[in-house]
N, C-alpha and C positions, 0 to 999 in steps of 0.2 A: 695518641695511645694505641699500641698495636692490639690486634685481635686477641693475642694470647693473654695480654695483661687484662683485657676486658673480661675474658673468661675466668681469670684468676680472682676477680673481685670477691667472690664468696669466701675465698681463703684469706684475703688481705684486709677487708674492711673491718673497722672497729665495731664490735657488736654493741648495740645500745642496751642498757640495763635499766631497770626500774625497781623502785622499792614497793610499787603497788602490788596488791594481792592478785596473783594470776588465778583465772577460773578454769575449771575442767568440766567436760561433758559427762564424765562418769567417775565414780570413785571419789577419793578425797586427796587433796594436795596439801602437804605440809611443807612450809618454807623455813629454811635455816639460813638467814642472811649472814654473810661474812663468817661462814663457818671457820672457827679459829684452828690454826695449825702451828705446830712447832717446826714443821718441815718446809712448807711452801707458804706463799702469801694467802691470806684469807680469800675465800670465794663463796658464792651462794651454793647451797645444796638444796635440792628439791626431792621430797619423798612422796611418791604416789602410792596410795593404798587402795585396794579394790573395795567396792561398796559393801561387801560382806566381811570386811576384815574383822578378825577376832583373835584375841590373844590366846585362845584355846587351840588354834590351828597353827601349822607351820607353813612358811611361805618360801618359795624360791626367790632369789634376789638378782635383779639385772642392773648392773651399774652402767650408766650411759654418760658419755662425754658431751660437751656443748649443751649442758643441761638447760640453759635458758631458751633453747630453741625447740623444746620438746612439746610444750603443753598449750600455750596460748599465743596465737598470732598477733594479738594486740600489743604484745610486749617483746616482739622480735624485730630485729633491724630491718628485715625485708618483708615483714607482714606475712611470713609463711611459718608453718609449724609442722613437726612430725605427726602430731595428732596421736601421740603414744597412748594417751588415756582412752581415746575412742577405740583405737584398734585393739588394745589389750582387753578393754572391757568387752568388746564384741567376741573376741576369741574365748574369753572366760565364760561368757554366757553360753557359747556353743560347746563348751567343754573340750576345746581343741588344744588348750595349753594348761599346764599346771597352775595352781594358785600362786600368784607372784606379787612382789613389790618392785617398783621401779625407782631407782635412785639416780636423779639427774644431777651431775656435777658440772656447774657452770665453768666456762673458760674465762681466763683473763685475756682480753683481746690483745694487749700489747705483748704478751709472752706466749700466746697460743702455739705458735710454730715451735718455739723452743721446748714448751712443755710436752708437746705431742710427738716430737721427732725422736725415733728410736735411738737412744743415746749411744748404746754400745756399738752401733753401726760405725761410729767414728774410728774404732779400732781397726776397721777393715779398709779405711781410706788412707791414701798417702797424705802426709801432713800438709802438703801444698794445696790440697783440695778442701781443707777445712778453713772457713772464714775466721780471721783473727779475732773479730769482735763477737763471735757467737758464744752464747751462754746457754747451752742445751741443759734441760732440767727434767727430762722425762723420768729418770731414775727416782728423783725426789717426788715427782708427781705420783708415780706408782706407789712409792712408800706411803704417801699421803692417803691413797685409796686403801691400801692393805693394812697399814698400821694405825690409821686414825678413823677413816670413814667406816670401814667394815666393822671394826670393834664397836663403834658407836651404834651402828645398825643392829648388830647382834645383841647388844645390851638393851636398846630401847624398843625393839620390835621383835615379834615372834617369827624369827627366821630359821630356815633350814641352814645350818652352818656349814654343812659338808661341801666338798669341792664339786660334787655332782649336782649341787643346787645353786651354785654361784657362777654368774656369767657377766661378760663385759661386751659392750657394743658401742660402735661409733661409725661415723662416715667421714670420708676424705682423710684429713690428718687424724681424725678420730678413729678411722679404720686402721691406720698405721699403729697408733698407740694401743689399740685393742689386741692386734696381733702380737705386738711387743709384750703386752701384759701376760698373755698366756704362755709365752716363752720364758719370761722372767719369773712368773709365779704359777707354774702348772699345778702346784699343790693348793692353790687358792681358787683359781678359776677353772671350771669344768668345761667352759666353752667360750668362744669369742665370735662375734659377728662383725664383719668388716665390709661395710657398704661403700661403693665408689672409692675404694682405698686409693689414696694419693701415692701410688707406687712410683711415680717419677721422683718423689722425695724432695724436689727443689721448688723454691719460690724465686723466680728470676724472669727478667725480661730481656736478657742479653742474647746475642746471636749464638752463643755457645750453650744454650739451654739443653739441647739434645745431648751434646757430649757430656755435660755435667750430669744430666738425668741418668744417662747410661752408666756412668761411674758410680753414682750414689745408689741407684737401685741395685746394681750388681753387688755393691758392698753390703747392702741390706740382705740380699739373698745369701751372701757368704755368712753373714751373722745367723740367718735362719737355718742354714745348712747344719750349723753346729749347735743350735739352741732350740730348735723345734722340739716339742714333747715327742715321746715315742709315738710312732704312727698309729693313728686311730685310737689313741688312748684318751683323747679329748675331742670335743666337737668344734670344728672351725668352719664358719660360713663366710664365703666371699662372693661379691657380685660387682657388677659395673653396668652402666648404660653405654650408649654409643653416641651421645649428643653433648654439646657444650664441652666442658672440661673433660668429661668422661671419654670423649672422642680421642683424646691423646693417650688413653690408658692401655689399649689392646696389646701393643708389643711388650709392655712391662708386665701386665697381668698374665700374659701368655707365658712369659719366662718364669713368673712366680708359680703358675700352675704346673709347669714342667718340673720345677723343683719339688713341689708337693708330691707329685707322682713318684719321682725318683726316691723320695724319702719314705714312700710306702703309704701315703694317704689316699683314701678313696671313700666313695659313698659306702655306708650312710654317715660316716663320721666327718667327712669333708666334702663340700660342694663348692663349685665356682660357677655362678650363673651370669648370663648376659641378658639384659632387658632392652629390647629394641626400642629406640625412640626416647629412652630415658636420659635425662640430663643430670646436672650436679646441684640440685636444690632440694629443699625439704619436701616440696610437693612431690618430687620424684621418689624420694625414699619412703614417703608415707604410702604411696600406692602399692609398694611391694613389702611393706613392713611385716605383713603376716608371714612371709617366707622365713626370715631369720628368727622371728619369735617362735614359730612352730618347730623350726630346726633345733633351737636351743632348749625349749621348754615344752615340747610336745607332750600332751597327755599320754599316759600309758596306753590308753585306748587307741592311740595312733600306732602303737607297736603292732607288728603283724608278722606272720610267717611269710617270708619273701620267697623262699625256695625250698623244695625238698628234692633230694637226689637219691635214687632215680625217681623220676616223676611218676612212674607206675611200674608194676612188676607183673609176673605171671604165676598162676597156680600150676601145680603139677611138675615143678622143677625137682630134680633129684636132691639138690641142696635146699633144704626148707628154711634155712636161716636167711633173714633179709636185713641188711644194714640200711638205715635211712640217715642221711646227713641233712639236718634241718638248719636253715640259715635264716636269721632275722635279727633285728636290733634287740639286744638283751634277751634273746630267746632262752639262753641258758639259765635265766632266773625263773623260768616257767617249769611247771611239772606236767609232763605229758600223761594223758589218760586215754586208754582205748577200751571202750565198752563193746567189744565184738567177741562173741562166744568162741569163734574158731581162729581168732588172731590173738596171739599171746605176746604181750610186751615183756620180753625177757630181761632187758637191762637198759639203763639210761646213763649216758656218759656226757656230762657237760665238758666242753673244751676249755682251755685256758682263756681263749677269747670268749667274752660273754655272748657273742653273736652266733655261736655254733652249738648244736646239740646233736649227739649221735645216738640213735636208737637201734636196738637189735630186736627183731620180731621173729617169732616162730609161726610159720604159716603152713605147717604140715597138714593141718585139717581144714584149711581155709577153702572157701568156694569163690569162684569169680564174682566180682561185684565191688561196690564202693563201701567204704566205712569211714567213720569220723575219728580223727585224732584231735583230742582237746588239749590245749596247753593252758594250764591254770596257774594264776598268781593272784592270791587274795580273791577279790571279787571280779578280777579281770579274767576273761576266758577268750582264747583264740581258737577258732575251729578250722581244721584243715581236712578236706575230703581226699582220701587216698583210694586208688583203684588197683585191684588185682584183676588182670585180664585172663581170659581163657587162652591156654596155649594152643597154637596152631601146629599140630604134628608133634612128633617126638624128636628128641635130640639125635637119635640114631639116624633120622631121615636126612640130616644135613650132611651132604657129601663134600669132602674137601678136595683141594687140588692135588694132583699127583703127577707121575711121570708121563701120563697120557696127555697132559696139558702142555700148552705153550703159554707162558705168562707174558703179558704185554704191560710194561710199566709206563705210565704217563703222568705228567704233572698237570693237574686240571687247569691252573691259571695260564698255562702256555699251550694247551692243546686246541681248544676251540671255544669261542664266545657265543653261546646259544641264547643268552638272555642279557641284553644290554642294560635292562632296567636295574640289575643288581650290581653294576660296575662300581657305582659311587655311593653305595649305601653308607649312611653315617655310622661311624664306629666311635668308641670312646676316645681312641687315639688317632691322630691324623695320619693319613697315608696318601701316596701318590699313585695315580693310574696314568701310565705313560709307556707306551710300547717302545719308545726310543731309548728308554732307560732299562738296562738289563736287570737292575735290582728293584724296580718298581713293580707294582701289580700291572697285569696286562688285560685282565678281564675274562679270561677263560673260566668255565664253570661246568656244573653237572649237566646242564642243558646242552652244552656243546658236546659232551661225551655221548649223550642220548642221541643227538642228531647224527652222529657218525658211527653208530653201532653197525650199520650196514657195511661201512668201509672195513671195520675191524673183523666182522664176521666173514665177509667175503675173502679177506686176506688169509684167514685160517686161524686167527687167534681164538683160543678157547677160554682164557681167563684174563681178567684185567686187575692189575694192582695199581691204585692211584697213590701218589704221595698224600700225606694226611689232609683230610677234609674237615676236621673239626675247627671250631672257631679259633682264629689265630690273630687276636686283636693286638698286634705288636707294632703298629705303625709301619715305618719303612722296612723293607726286606721281609714282609710277612707272607709273601706269595708262596714260599716253599712249604709252610704249614707245620714245621717241626717244633713249634713253641706254643702249644695249645693254651688257650685261656678259658676254655669251657669244654669239659670232657663229654658233655651230653648234648652238644649243639653243633650242627653243621655250620661252617662259616657262612653267614648270610650272603657274602659276596660270591659264594659258589652255589648257593641254593638253600633248601630247607631239609630238615630231617625226612619229611615226606618225599621230597625229590630223590633223596638218596635211597630210600626204601623202594621207590618206584623204579629207579635205575636197576637195582638188584633184581626186582621182579621181571623187568623187561629182558634183562640178560638171561635169566633162567628160562624164560620162554624160548629163547634162541639156543638153549643148551650151553650157555656161557656161564662162567663163574666169576664171583667178585671177591677180591681180597682187600681187607682194610689194613691200612698202615697205622699202627699204634705206637705210642711212645710212653713207656712207664718210667724211664730214667729221670725225666725232667718235664717241667711244664714251662710256660712262658712267664717272664718276670712281671707281666701285667695280669696274671691270673689272680682272682680274688684271694686265693690262699696266700699268695705272697704279699698282697696288700694288707690283708687282715689275717694274720697267721692263726690257724686254729690252735696250734700248740707250738711250743718252741722247737720241738724235735720233729715237726712235720717235714722239715727240710734238713739236709745235711749242711753244716756251716751256714745257718740261717741269717747271721748278722754280719758276716764278712765274706768276701769273695775268695774262694780257694779253687784254683784251676786244677782240673783233673790232669794227670800226666799222660792219659791216653795209652798207657802201657798194658795192653791186653794180654801180654805173655805172663804177667805176674801170677795168674791163676794156676799155671802148671810149671812155672819156673821153680825148681827145687831150691834155688838160692835167693828167692825174692825176700826183700826186707819188709818189715811190718809197715814202715812209713810209706813205702812205694804202694803197697796194697791199699792202704787207707786213702792215699791221694787218688788212686785210680777209681775206687768205688764211691768215695764221698766228695770228691772234687766236682766242680761244676763244668759242664761241657763247654759253655761259653758264658760271658757275663749276663746274657739275657735269658739263660736257661737254668734256673735254680734246680739243684739236685734233690729230688724227692727221696725221703728216707723210708724205703720199703720195710725196714725193720720195725717201724711203727705199725702196730697191729691195725690201726684204723686206716692208715694209708694203704696198706696191703689189701685189706678187705674192700676198700673203695675201688681200687684199680681192678681187682679181679672181678668184682661184681659189674663194673662198668663194661668190661670186655664181653661178659656174658650178655649184658643188656643189648649191646650192639649186634651180637650174633643172632639173638632171638628176634630183635626188632627188624633188622634188615635182612635176615635169612642169609647171613654171610657163608661163604665157602672156606674162608681161611683168614689168617692174620699174618701180617709181616710185622715183626716186633723190632723196632729201631734200637740201635745201640745196646744190643742184648747183654754183653758182658758187663756193662756199666752198672746195671741194676743189681740189687742184692740177690745172690745166686740161690739162697734158700727160698726166698719169696718167689723167684721165677720158677723154681721146681714145683712149688706148691701151686702156682698159677697153671702150669701145664697139666698137672695132675687133676685139678678141678675142672679145667676146660674139657679134657678128654674123658673124664667121668661123665660129664654132661653131654658131650658131643664126641663120641668115640671115633667117628669117621671124618672129623674135621682135620685140618692141617694147620700147623704154625711153622713159619720159617723165621729164624732168628738172624738178624744182621750181626755177623761176627766178622768184622773187617780185618782179618789176619791173612796175609799173603803167604801162608804156609799150611799145607794140607793137614799136618799133624795137629797144629794149633787150632785149626777150624774144626776138625773132627772131634776134638776134645769135648765140644759142646753138644754133639749129637747124642741122643739117648742110648744107653746101654753100651757106652764106649769104655773098653777096658783101660784106656789111658787115664780116664777120670776116676781115680781111686777114692775121691772124697764123696761123690754122690752120683746118682743117676739123674741127669738133667731133665729127663722126660720130654725133651725137645725133639720133635720128629725131624725137622729139616733145618739145614744150614746153607749158607751161600758160599760158592766157590770163588773167592776173591783172588786166589792164586792164579786160576785160569784167566781171570780178567787182567791180571797184572802182566801176563806174558803174551796174551792173544795177539796184540798188534804186531809185536816183533816176530812172533812165531810164524805168522802168515805173510808178513811183508818182507822179512829178511830172507836171504838165501839160506837154504838148509846145508849144514855141515855137521861135523861130529858133536858140536855143542851149540848150534844156532838153529833158527827156523823150526821146522817140524820136529826136530829132536827135542825141543823144549816141551812140546805137547806130549810126545811119547813118554818122556821122563815124568811129567806131571801126572799123567793118568796112571802111571805105575804106582803112585801113592794113594790110589783109590782104596787100597787095602785098609787104610786107616779108618774108613767109614763103616759103621755097622750096617747102614742101609744106604748104599750108593744111589739107589733109585730115588731117594728122597733128598738128594743134594741139588740145590738150585744152581744151574750153570749160567754164567753171564760173561759177556764181553764188555759191557758198559752199563752204567746207570746214572742217576742224577748227581752222584757224588764223585764220579770218575771221569777220566778222559774218555772221549769217544773212541771206538775201534778205529775209525778213520780220522786222522789228523787233518787231512786235506782231501779234496775230491780226487779220486784215482783216475789214471789215464785209461785203465781197463779194469774189468771186474774179476779177474781171475783169482787174485788173493782174497778178495771179499767173498766170492762164492765158496772158496775152500773153507773159510772161517764159518760161514753160515751152515754149510753142510756138517761140519764137525759139531757145532753147537746143537744142531737139531737131531743128530744121530747117535751121540754118545750117551751112556747111561746118565740118568738124572732128569731134572725138570728145567727145560730151557727158559730163560728169561730174556725177552727183547726189550729195548728201550725205544720209546716213540721216535719215529723218524729213521730208525735203523734200517728199515726196509726201503728208505728213500735216500740213503747215502748221507745222512746228516753227519757233519764233522764238528770237531771242537776239542779243546783241551782246557784244563783248569789252571794253567799257569798264570793267566791274566786275571780271570774271575770265573766263578762257578756259573755265572749267568750265561757264559758263552756255550755251555753244554746244555743249556735249558732254553733254546730259542722257541719262538712261536712256530706252530705248525701252519705254515702259510696256507691261507684258504679257510682258516677257522674263524676269520673276522670278515664282516660284510665289506669293509673297505679294501680288502686285499684284491689286488688286480688279477692275480692268478691263484690257483688252488692245487696244492699237492694231493688233495683228496680226489682230484679228477685227472684223467689221462692228459687232457689238454694243458694242464698246468705243470707237467713234468718234462724234464729233459729226456732225451732218448736213453741216456744211461740210467736215469732214475726209473724210467719205465722198465728197462731191462732188469734192474735190481728188484723192483717190485714184483714183476712177473716171476722171477726166479724164486723169491721168497714165498710167494703165494703158492707156486707149484709144490714146493717142498712141504709147506705147512699143511696143505690140503692132503697131500700124500701121507703125511705123518698121522693125521687124524685117524684114530681107531687102529693104528698099526701096532699090534702087540709085539712084533719083532723089536720095535724101537722102545716101547714102554716097559716091556717085561723081559726082553731077551738078554742073553749073556753076551759078553764081549771078549774077543780075542784080538790082540794086535801084534804086529811084527815091528821090530825096531827098524827105523829107516834104513833102507838098503838102496844104495845108488841114489840117495836123496829122495826116495819114494817111501811114503808112509802108507801102510795098508792095515785095515782092521775089518773084523767081521762082527756082525750082530746076528744072533740066531735064537729061534724060539719055536718049539713044537715042530721040528723038522724043516723049518723054513729059515732062510738066511739072506742077508744082504752083505755085499762087499763094497767097501769104500777105498778108493785109491787116490792118493794125492801126490802130485809132483812138486817137490819143495824147491825147485830152482827155475830160473827164467830161461830154460832151454828145453826143447822137446825131448822126450825120452821114450824108448820102447821098454816096457816092463816085462822081464822074464817071468812067466807064470809058474814055472816049475817049482820055484821057491815057495809058492803058496798052495801047493796041491792039497795040503791037509785041510784047508777050508773049501777048496774048489770041489773036492770029493768027486772028481771025475766028470763034473758037469762040463758040457761043451759050448753052451751058450747061456746068455743072460739078457735081461732087459735093462737098458739104461734108463733109470728113473727120470733123469733130467731132460732127455730128448725123446723118450719112448721108443727108441730104435733097439733092434736086436743086436747084441754084440757077440761075436764068435770068440769063444775062449780057446784059442789055439795056442801056439807057443808064446806069442807076445801080444801085449796091448799097448797101443799108442796113447801117450799122454802129452798134450800140448804144454807149452811153458806155463807153470803154475796151474796146471790143469787138474780137474777132479772128476772122478767117475763114481756114480752110485749105482751099483748093479744088484738087481734082484735075481738071485740064483735059483 
């Protein structure tokens, strides 16, 4: 006999039965031998009553399969028992579960498999996979429970008849029929516990057992996909061990768990546990029986406030209304009470899900300190201590980023790994850490940024924008951070909230600024909101996937159709990023308040808002208004990925193009410049190519009400790199960097741009997001050190550093006017001037040396005879001509 067949013995052996009276350690056991049925063959039914049973009380009822194995080991085939009477009695004495009755329905050994096999699974199997002699009978067995046993119990005993008080439990094949029962009768059973569920489905000893198990379990999952109750509307408990027969279950249970998550199930309404060392016998199930019992019938005293967002707030804010989102099992059935003189509970809003409660508080007269929020239901009271902190400084003290800054964008996971201990922190969803995989996590973190602030500071960077750092528990591909699963928590693989605040403080001590990347349009599909939706309209298209059309022109298109507008604003960005409905008042208040919390907590200098046009425009206008009322000197840049200056400018505040509203958004991003930059500087200049593209692009700066608040970029984490391949010389690169750092606006660099990083998005976005070599201990060389760079990388680094340090505090660049000349003889020239001082930039747009006739530019030279070359520190004589090498550039201080 093979090992597998030996392990299957608990499933196959005929159970021995006895007419003798079984004994129990607590409570009272009533036996109904050969309980008669018009649906199935007669079988024994056992009813266990607690010791204090009274007809004057109402009791929850738990229906259990394999009833002859529950109470007395003297009458079981293997001399083992669940010990249900002892475990339930103890939990009742400790008041850990509600008063309950246990109904044990015995199996008939010869037909146990057929009675417990989920019968409708057969509809999802090819006919050739169904045994011809099979007589599956689960549907009738469940009818027997629902139509005959339950009515008998409700008539003879004092039961709570409602679905929320009726449960079903079993192990092995009994686990299968329990899960099947809650799918077939969700209006009868409020919860199911499935222990060591026999998810392979088959009883076989042939060599094809795995193939057969794969097909049958997949068919059962197909059934479940269509028949599971609405997510989190019932309680479903699953578990397994890892020994004996349970050792075969992991791949099948894992697939079942994935299905449950996809269908929206999550704690506290669904759990799937693994018990190390546990096998497939009654003694194993007995040891952990308290888990499913408390999960299904936990006393109300086990209910608790699991989370309040935000976790704390501050006194002295200009907006004195505070929204609290309270989360906890059945919390909406409680009444909140605040007995604090200066804290007023203005309104209470239960959500459609019973697990959410939203409170609005007036804290106008509140003082810093802690106070109690009591949640009351009958005699049950839950206490939560909330804190209002003292505000550090005023909102006006927070200084935003502006045109005097150079913003350095980096992706924390790819920049540097400063703390290896957080690389493989356990999350709810599995993920991979593998630096060889461009879509896996690589281990970079906040500690890595902290350890390289010297590098960035010495380079001349004045502000850092990181891609999102909030928890992004999305399994594979989670490294980029744009699908948040917790708006109040830094992803633990990057660090902690305290680490983030410390990074900001350290940067401020260096005179550097920190910009946080936020995403209001969507969250991750693994967010608790998606798993347990607070309200049906918390999301747009909450129950089906509708793809956004990404057509950002519809907002100013005079001919746009209503359907195109709706698809743009309410469609999902991608299937894993459900679209938040900012028209929902509670969603809008939550997001606005969350951004204020992070500004206050981390002392931020600004926000970069992702996918700006995708969110509700009225809500975004309100957001900007409230942010700038609280922090008038802060800055926000919105990602408006439109490669057209007019379309981008539409979103900047006070723009006459936008006749519908004033967006109140201070800054936007110049993606048109990004789209032309590589060709403009690498191609030869002619009447319609090369530097002519730059000249024509900048001519459209008139579209912007505030050109100094336009963020200029050549590349970022979503675009091709400025360099597709390593250049043979740096002339075109230097021209581009000079322009980026000297035209009006806020320059944005992308990590590695100073070191000639290359890449394009045609194959995969991962290729434009490589690791910064040297940020990991195992790296042989380091780009952070001179010794780790090529000669050309060192040249580009030194060039960038010189320009950045020269730009610091240079008001000609940050505040000055600009005048430019259309390319003449393939040379592009422009002037920046402020308070009587000026600089002149000259660029040769072709790969041949040229002598520039200065007479044409006398209006900006203003008779000056010499100038300082910023790039070489040499003095340049301004005589008749200036020499420009092929693709050369001069930056002259006049």
